[in-house]
Each structure stands twice: as structure tokens, then as C-alpha cells.
Legacy VTK file of the C-alpha trace (Angstrom):
# vtk DataFile Version 3.0
C-alpha trace
ASCII
DATASET POLYDATA
POINTS 227 float
-8.211 20.674 12.355
-11.079 18.642 10.838
-10.491 15.454 11.509
-8.405 14.587 8.651
-6.812 10.854 8.519
-4.386 8.594 6.300
-4.950 5.340 6.294
-2.094 2.895 5.818
-2.609 -0.750 4.692
-0.602 -3.386 5.722
-0.269 -6.521 3.570
1.897 -8.323 5.341
1.647 -10.939 7.739
3.814 -9.980 10.246
2.888 -6.913 12.721
6.377 -6.963 14.016
8.995 -7.131 11.091
10.262 -4.680 8.413
6.873 -3.244 6.463
4.837 -3.226 9.980
8.164 -1.272 11.083
7.850 0.997 7.629
4.283 1.580 8.402
4.912 2.494 12.122
7.411 5.101 10.945
5.044 6.418 8.068
2.345 6.757 10.921
5.024 8.966 13.209
5.287 11.011 10.151
1.570 11.817 9.664
1.160 12.206 13.062
3.902 15.067 13.393
1.816 17.150 11.406
-1.421 16.939 13.326
-2.961 14.511 11.126
-4.859 11.504 12.225
-3.379 7.676 11.035
-4.655 4.130 11.096
-2.748 0.958 10.387
-5.068 -1.425 8.728
-3.443 -5.250 8.989
-5.352 -7.116 6.163
-4.672 -10.232 7.805
-6.622 -9.396 10.788
-9.715 -9.746 8.647
-12.142 -12.030 7.440
-12.727 -10.875 3.799
-12.196 -11.800 -0.260
-11.491 -10.425 -3.229
-14.015 -9.556 -5.730
-16.678 -11.439 -6.184
-17.892 -10.632 -9.274
-21.491 -9.654 -8.084
-21.087 -6.345 -10.661
-23.354 -4.212 -7.806
-20.732 -1.551 -8.341
-21.545 -1.495 -11.886
-25.268 -1.632 -12.096
-27.109 1.518 -13.726
-29.176 3.249 -11.252
-27.767 1.104 -8.504
-27.482 1.988 -4.619
-24.205 0.355 -4.871
-22.851 2.147 -7.918
-19.384 3.258 -7.628
-18.911 0.858 -4.348
-18.389 -2.237 -2.984
-21.581 -4.040 -1.677
-20.053 -7.254 -0.698
-21.142 -8.072 2.869
-17.623 -8.859 4.893
-15.508 -7.082 7.604
-13.808 -5.237 4.832
-17.060 -3.514 3.486
-16.408 -1.003 6.484
-13.248 -0.283 6.258
-13.129 0.516 2.137
-16.223 2.728 3.241
-13.966 5.022 5.878
-10.616 4.675 3.264
-12.790 5.578 0.441
-14.200 9.022 2.449
-10.713 9.785 4.004
-7.866 12.134 3.111
-5.338 9.558 1.962
-3.790 5.969 1.760
-0.545 4.402 1.697
-0.733 0.603 0.079
2.374 -1.556 2.444
3.774 -5.305 1.166
6.329 -7.093 1.269
6.996 -8.493 -2.057
6.492 -11.790 -2.927
7.373 -13.364 -6.233
8.036 -10.169 -7.788
4.455 -8.229 -6.554
2.561 -7.247 -3.585
0.927 -9.648 -1.294
-2.388 -11.946 -2.555
-4.412 -9.999 0.292
-3.517 -7.024 -1.217
-4.386 -8.002 -4.406
-7.601 -9.064 -3.187
-7.955 -5.587 -0.936
-7.327 -3.867 -4.116
-9.952 -5.457 -6.012
-12.428 -4.611 -3.950
-11.115 -0.877 -3.293
-10.510 0.069 -6.549
-13.018 -2.129 -9.225
-16.056 -0.029 -8.207
-14.329 3.277 -9.121
-13.572 1.982 -12.472
-16.053 2.875 -15.185
-16.409 0.649 -18.394
-16.729 3.214 -20.616
-14.272 4.195 -22.900
-11.738 5.773 -21.146
-12.111 3.748 -17.968
-13.190 7.237 -16.084
-12.818 6.908 -12.927
-14.829 7.915 -9.996
-13.777 8.275 -6.477
-15.493 9.832 -3.914
-12.640 11.880 -3.231
-9.106 12.003 -5.198
-6.514 10.731 -2.490
-3.394 11.537 -2.062
-1.474 8.057 -2.709
2.027 6.175 -1.365
3.086 2.662 -1.593
5.783 1.309 1.252
7.785 -1.713 -0.420
10.196 -4.505 1.237
11.964 -6.783 -0.188
14.890 -9.366 -0.214
16.503 -7.937 -3.952
18.572 -4.949 -4.585
17.679 -1.398 -6.037
18.847 -2.490 -10.041
16.599 -5.905 -9.754
13.484 -4.076 -8.961
13.753 -1.371 -11.251
14.045 -3.498 -14.305
11.732 -6.604 -13.248
9.349 -5.558 -10.788
8.647 -2.212 -11.934
10.002 -2.427 -15.623
10.330 -0.417 -18.458
7.386 2.197 -18.840
5.615 0.752 -15.862
5.153 -2.639 -17.438
6.298 -4.846 -14.483
3.857 -6.194 -12.084
4.392 -3.174 -9.278
4.358 -0.567 -12.286
1.078 -2.196 -13.078
-0.282 -1.707 -10.004
0.755 1.769 -9.339
-0.556 2.570 -13.224
-4.060 1.673 -11.466
-4.231 3.501 -8.218
-2.384 6.801 -10.193
-5.229 5.976 -12.528
-7.653 6.459 -9.264
-6.546 8.644 -6.787
-3.167 10.850 -7.099
0.433 9.011 -8.018
1.718 7.232 -5.249
4.756 7.925 -3.544
7.286 4.997 -3.369
9.026 4.519 -0.465
11.380 0.961 -0.575
13.755 -1.256 1.870
16.073 -3.170 -0.202
17.582 -6.140 0.485
15.926 -6.761 3.637
16.728 -8.892 6.875
14.024 -11.622 6.756
14.875 -14.399 9.515
15.675 -13.341 12.910
18.649 -16.487 12.610
19.536 -17.617 9.439
21.552 -20.523 10.471
17.996 -22.449 11.200
16.562 -22.200 7.477
17.446 -23.254 4.331
18.803 -19.721 2.521
22.195 -20.311 1.273
21.271 -17.944 -1.611
21.461 -15.097 0.756
24.605 -13.524 2.587
23.517 -13.306 6.290
26.646 -10.862 7.055
25.462 -8.553 4.155
22.129 -8.810 5.055
23.204 -7.853 8.570
24.940 -4.913 8.126
21.961 -3.837 5.173
19.070 -3.871 8.418
21.729 -2.095 11.126
23.202 0.649 8.549
20.533 0.902 5.329
17.223 0.078 7.264
17.144 2.931 9.771
17.230 5.118 6.575
14.733 3.203 5.322
12.722 3.550 8.213
13.532 7.713 8.144
12.308 8.102 4.826
8.876 6.232 5.534
9.016 8.697 8.222
8.968 11.387 5.593
6.997 10.105 3.595
3.993 10.633 5.433
5.115 13.850 7.097
4.944 14.959 3.655
1.966 13.446 2.700
0.601 15.336 5.806
1.295 18.403 5.013
0.406 17.435 1.074
-3.169 17.402 2.798
-3.152 20.646 5.277
-2.108 22.613 1.685
-4.309 21.526 0.012
-7.192 22.156 2.221
-8.424 18.545 1.594
LINES 1 228
227 0 1 2 3 4 5 6 7 8 9 10 11 12 13 14 15 16 17 18 19 20 21 22 23 24 25 26 27 28 29 30 31 32 33 34 35 36 37 38 39 40 41 42 43 44 45 46 47 48 49 50 51 52 53 54 55 56 57 58 59 60 61 62 63 64 65 66 67 68 69 70 71 72 73 74 75 76 77 78 79 80 81 82 83 84 85 86 87 88 89 90 91 92 93 94 95 96 97 98 99 100 101 102 103 104 105 106 107 108 109 110 111 112 113 114 115 116 117 118 119 120 121 122 123 124 125 126 127 128 129 130 131 132 133 134 135 136 137 138 139 140 141 142 143 144 145 146 147 148 149 150 151 152 153 154 155 156 157 158 159 160 161 162 163 164 165 166 167 168 169 170 171 172 173 174 175 176 177 178 179 180 181 182 183 184 185 186 187 188 189 190 191 192 193 194 195 196 197 198 199 200 201 202 203 204 205 206 207 208 209 210 211 212 213 214 215 216 217 218 219 220 221 222 223 224 225 226
């Protein structure tokens, strides 16, 4: 197999909790197919969102269709753009992905969106994609408020842009997550700690398995499509 690789972009500040565990399971699924996978922890990088320099839009420019801003993200963007697949993983803050994930998406996707009448995408490769979300809310609220009718919610909009540039993302979620190591230490009366613990012990293992299967399926999609 010729150096096929999938990147998992972790938009969580924590490297050993819910989102990170979902990322690790996804990696194991990918690797079970013989394809290499790598997690990129965005909080380890020194970068900003789009700087509006518009070098990526300059007609005839050497950076047309790619981000030229020189910081820690530049090389990551290049590697991801020429990989075979990408998974965007984030805890949900105020109904949306984290700020660093938004900044990453600006830098990754904006250069590939042209300003013609159709906003024609020009990525170097049409990548397989997935989104991995972890959140405190239940599935009903997630679908109603975060995805929204006709993908009108913040995460629906997030996925629409991924689909416009790349292939439609496979969605993997962990709902009603166990947030603290000890709930008694925090002002968190809105949550039922026993219910959260039950979800962690009985449902989260299933979520991890789903992440594994999503990674495995992406790996086989890439192999079968010869990409």
C-alpha cells in the first residue's frame, strides 16, 4: 500500500478525555485496514485563524488555492490537503465546535473556495471525511438545535462547508458525556451525576466502538477507491 494516510484533527484542549478517546478509537479503526493515521492536537500549535491577506485568492499568484500565512499550521495544512482522509473532532461548546477548530477550518477550507458565482471548490484532492462530536446534551437536542432543520444549525453549517469542499462527512457522536472526574467539586447541579456515570459506563464504550468502525470504514473506502 502506497503511503496512504488519514489525519484526525483534535480540537479539544484535553488529550486524555472524551474527545481524545474517540480520536484514538478512530485511529485504531483506520490502522486495522493497514492505513496510517495521525492525530493532530490543535492546542499544541501556535496559530491563528484566517488573517484576510487574500494571498489564496490572488489571480495568478503562487499561493492561489492554499494558505500562505507562516505559522505552526502551514505545514499541517499542506500535509492534510494531500492526504487521503480527514476527521474533524471537537467537544461542543455553546452548540458549536471549539474556537481552535473554527480557526483551523478557516485556514484549511477558505483557500479552496473560489469567489465565482458557484463558489466552486478547488481542493487538490476530494478527501474522505468524518466529524466526531462529544457533548453534554442528548441526541434530541443535538439534532434539533445544533444540526437544525435542513442543516441550518451551527454544526449543520459546519458540515455543509466540509461537504462543499470534500466528501460528505460521516458523523460520530458521544452524547451526555461525563465531564468531570469528581462532580462534587464543581457547581454542576444541572446534571445528574449518577445518570452521567451510567452513560459513561454503559453507552460511551459503544460510542468508542462506533468511532473505531468509522475509522475502519474510512480506511476501506480509501483502499477500495484507490485513493
